[in-house]
SEZAMI-877637 format. One record per residue (C-alpha): residue number from 1; y, z, x. Coordinates in steps of 0.02 Angstrom, whole numbers. Layout:
<zavos>
NUM, Y, Z, X $
...
</zavos>
This chain:
<zavos>
1, 6489, 2510, 6094 $
2, 6617, 2635, 6157 $
3, 6639, 2701, 5979 $
4, 6452, 2729, 5963 $
5, 6450, 2831, 6125 $
6, 6596, 2935, 6064 $
7, 6515, 2961, 5895 $
8, 6351, 3008, 5978 $
9, 6441, 3131, 6093 $
10, 6535, 3208, 5946 $
11, 6376, 3228, 5842 $
12, 6286, 3303, 5992 $
13, 6426, 3430, 6020 $
14, 6426, 3478, 5836 $
15, 6237, 3501, 5837 $
16, 6243, 3606, 5996 $
17, 6381, 3718, 5925 $
18, 6283, 3737, 5762 $
19, 6127, 3784, 5858 $
20, 6226, 3917, 5953 $
21, 6301, 3986, 5792 $
22, 6129, 3990, 5710 $
23, 6051, 4075, 5861 $
24, 6188, 4206, 5863 $
25, 6180, 4235, 5676 $
26, 5991, 4255, 5680 $
27, 6007, 4394, 5807 $
28, 6016, 4561, 5718 $
29, 6193, 4625, 5721 $
30, 6122, 4797, 5687 $
31, 5945, 4831, 5751 $
32, 5930, 4983, 5637 $
33, 5963, 4876, 5483 $
34, 5847, 4740, 5545 $
35, 5706, 4863, 5572 $
36, 5737, 4943, 5403 $
37, 5715, 4772, 5322 $
38, 5551, 4752, 5415 $
39, 5494, 4923, 5352 $
40, 5545, 4878, 5174 $
41, 5439, 4721, 5186 $
42, 5290, 4817, 5254 $
43, 5310, 4950, 5119 $
44, 5301, 4814, 4986 $
45, 5143, 4747, 5068 $
46, 5068, 4922, 5067 $
47, 5107, 4941, 4881 $
48, 5032, 4770, 4845 $
49, 4873, 4815, 4940 $
50, 4859, 4983, 4853 $
51, 4877, 4898, 4684 $
52, 4739, 4774, 4730 $
53, 4630, 4919, 4788 $
54, 4657, 5010, 4624 $
55, 4601, 4858, 4525 $
56, 4435, 4868, 4617 $
57, 4428, 5056, 4586 $
58, 4444, 5018, 4400 $
59, 4297, 4898, 4409 $
60, 4196, 5031, 4501 $
61, 4248, 5161, 4371 $
62, 4187, 5050, 4230 $
63, 4022, 5020, 4319 $
64, 3999, 5206, 4352 $
65, 4041, 5252, 4172 $
66, 3918, 5126, 4102 $
67, 3781, 5184, 4221 $
68, 3815, 5371, 4205 $
69, 3863, 5390, 4388 $
70, 3986, 5531, 4422 $
71, 4156, 5477, 4490 $
72, 4145, 5591, 4641 $
73, 4025, 5528, 4774 $
74, 4057, 5648, 4920 $
75, 3945, 5557, 5045 $
76, 4030, 5391, 5010 $
77, 4203, 5468, 5029 $
78, 4155, 5546, 5196 $
79, 4090, 5378, 5254 $
80, 4253, 5292, 5205 $
81, 4357, 5429, 5283 $
82, 4264, 5429, 5449 $
83, 4270, 5239, 5461 $
84, 4457, 5239, 5429 $
85, 4490, 5382, 5550 $
86, 4402, 5279, 5685 $
87, 4500, 5122, 5639 $
88, 4663, 5220, 5636 $
89, 4626, 5297, 5805 $
90, 4611, 5122, 5879 $
91, 4786, 5087, 5812 $
92, 4858, 5249, 5882 $
93, 4862, 5342, 5715 $
94, 4816, 5525, 5708 $
95, 4661, 5589, 5620 $
96, 4770, 5708, 5518 $
97, 4880, 5566, 5457 $
98, 4733, 5454, 5408 $
99, 4646, 5601, 5323 $
100, 4802, 5643, 5223 $
101, 4830, 5462, 5170 $
102, 4650, 5434, 5117 $
103, 4639, 5602, 5029 $
104, 4789, 5549, 4924 $
105, 4713, 5378, 4889 $
106, 4545, 5457, 4845 $
107, 4627, 5586, 4731 $
108, 4713, 5446, 4633 $
109, 4553, 5343, 4628 $
110, 4454, 5490, 4560 $
111, 4587, 5519, 4427 $
112, 4573, 5337, 4373 $
113, 4383, 5345, 4368 $
114, 4388, 5507, 4267 $
115, 4507, 5424, 4143 $
116, 4390, 5275, 4127 $
117, 4240, 5391, 4105 $
118, 4332, 5484, 3966 $
119, 4361, 5320, 3875 $
120, 4178, 5266, 3896 $
121, 4071, 5420, 3855 $
</zavos>
């Protein structure tokens, strides 16, 4: 029985020391590096979302080409832009930043739709 208590105590001490080592190793040694890794992960998610968005833009481009609808729909873009400016504002993002981002996205989307239209006269 005494051996079991000693063994139990030894295992408990090993587990506690391992937990401490794990807890210390999971703490970022360098907060800058840790935050950079977080940004890298978020950047990948942004790229993945943009790629998914562009797949939908391609579907829209095909529909517009088949139905003789011009790629540029200014009223729709203004609607999207205003909605996203409002959403961005709630998140603390500036109107200028949101406008610049969505202008770039829209420019690329229009280019894709124009390419699709050229292939489907």
